[in-house]
N, C-alpha and C positions, 0 to 999 in steps of 0.2 A: 504494500500500500504506500509506504513512504517512497519507494523507488518510483512508482507510477507518478506520484505527486511531484517528485524531484524532476523527472523527465519533462512533464507538462510545463511546469513553471520555468524550467531552463529554456525550453523552446519559446515560450511566450515572452520571456525577457529578451531573447534575441530578436524576436519579431518587433517588439515594442521599441527596442533600441534603434532599429533601422528606420522607424517611422515617427518616433517621438518628436514633438515640436514644442511641447510645453507652452501652449497658448495662454493668453490672459484668462483669468478665472471666468468661467461662463456663469451666467445667471439667467433668471427669468424662466419662462415656460416655452415649450415647443408644441404647437397644435399639430395633430397628425392629419388634419384635413377631413376627418370623418365627423360630421355634426353629432351623431349619436354618441360618440366618445368624448369629443372636445366639450360638448355641452354640459357634461357632468363633472368635468375637471375644474378645480379651483384656478381661476385666472384663464380658463379656456385652453389649457395645454398641459403637457407632461412637465413636471418641474425638473430643472437641471440641478445637479448636486444632491439628488435624493433618489430613493427607491420608490417605485410604483409597482404594486402587485396587480397583475391581471389574472383573475381567478375565473375558471370556467371549465366545463367538460369538453368532450369532443365536439367539433363543429360549432363551438360557442362564439368564435370570431376573435379570440385573443391573439392568435398568431397573425391573422390579417391586420389587426390593430397595431401590433408591434411593427410589422413590415411597412404599414402605411406611414408610421412615424419615421422609419429609416429613409423612406422614399422622398420625404420633404426636407431632409437636412441639407444644409448648404453644400455647394459643390466641392468645397475644400475640407469638409468634415468627414472623418472616418467613423466607422461603427463596427461593433463586434457582436457575434452571436455564439453563445455556448450551447451546442446542440447535444444535450445530454442523451437523448433517446435516438439520435440519428434520423430524425424525421423531417428536417428542413430540406425542401426540394428547391435548389437554387433557381431552376428555370421558372418556377412559380413565383419566387421572390422577384425575379427580373420582370415578370409580367405585371407585377404590381408597382413597378417603377424603381425598384431598388438597384442601385449601381453596384454590381458585383465586384467591380474593380476597387471599390472602397470598403468592401466587407471582409473582415477577418472571421472566418468560420473555424470554430474550435470544437473538436470532437475528442473528449478525454477517452482514455482506454477503458473498454468495457469487456468483461469476461463473459463466458457462456453460462456459468453457474454463479448466481449471486453477484453478477457483474455490477449491477447498479449500486449495490452496497459498497463494493470495492472502489468504484470510481467516485464516490461521494466526496472524499477529501480533495481529489483532483479538480472536481467541478467547483467547489467552494474556493479553493486557492486560486484557480484560474479567474474566477469572477472578481475576487479581491484585487488581483494584480491588474486586471484590465480596467476596472473602475477607478483605481487610484492612480493610474499611469498619467492621466492628463492627455493621452494621445487620441482618445475616442470621445466623440460627442454623445454616443449612446452605446450601452451594453445591454443586450437581452440575454437572459438566462432561462433556458428551458428547465424548469425546476426538477431536480431529482426526486424520486418518490421514497427513497430510503430514509430511515430515521437517523437523526444525528446521535452520535455517541456522546459520552460524557464530555462536557465542555463545549457542546454544540452551540449553546446560547451565546457564548463569547465570540464564536466564529461568525454567527449571524450579525452580531453587533458590529463586528469589524467591516462587514459589507456596507453598512450604513456610513461608517466613517470613511471608507474608501470612496464612496460616491461623493461625499462632501468634499473630500480632498481633490479628486480629479475633476469635479464639476460636470460629470456625465449624467445623462438621463439613464437611470438604472431601471430596467424592466425585469420583473420576476414573474414568469409565466407558470402558474400553478393549477393543479386540478382540485376539485372539491375534496375536502377532508385531507389535504396535504399534510404530511408528517412534519414538514419544516415550515415555520412561520418566520419570515424575516421582518425586521422592524421598519416596515414601509411607511412613508409619510402619507401615501394615498393608496387605497385599495379599491379596485374596481371589480365588481362581479358581473360577468358577461353571460348572457344566455341568448339562444336563438329562438325567436318567436315568429312563426309564419314566415320564415325566410329572412327576417330582419334581426339585427343585433340589438339587444336591449342591454344597456349598461346602468348599473346603480353604484353609488359611491359610498364608501365608509372611510372616514378619516380616523387614524389612530390618535390616541390622546397625547402624543409626544409634542415637544415644542415645535418641531418642523411642521407637523400637521396643523397646529394652532396658528402658526405664522402664515401658512398658505391660506387658511380661512380668513385671517385678518386682511391679507393683501387682496384676496378676491372680493371681500366686502367693501374695501376701500375703492376698488375699481368700479364696483356697481354703483357706489354712492357718488362717484365723480371726483374723489380725492386722490391725491398722489399716494402710491403704495410706499 
């Protein structure tokens, strides 16, 4: 397990070193261009420097929402996708407008028996490295289903700190009843109803979530955030 994590992180560090630009700290929100999603987000978009959880079952629209966000990022912005389950189909992403030339696709090692459990440390460490690097405008994580071992809460907290440090939009794509809960500033629950995506929002009680609500309220009332 430690060897797998070491190999993945070493490869990621080399990739990040080649493209790292250390831009000025990013702020604000990024709309994905889908009204059913942007309309329920504080400020009308995904917050930079924070984690957003997209929760939903199969065909709920969470993957499409994440890809829509990637497709509207600036032409000089890079993004990463940690494909835990090996389900991301690049041609489908390209069809939604994602520039594959700016996408770093990370697929941690997965074994045949209990593989998801063994790959969990590699997934989390890869997410932390990418979020904190400052090289990526957005990092999407196809959340693993395995349960965290002892000390897992501290690892999840580090993901939030990494997003704050790097200024990236952090997207955590989870399924209902997921074993891992990250300290997301915003959590969207997505469902498909009659062929349409319906999103509902729940903000965690932490300071980031409260600050997002305050800013959103200030914008609605016409005051500066």
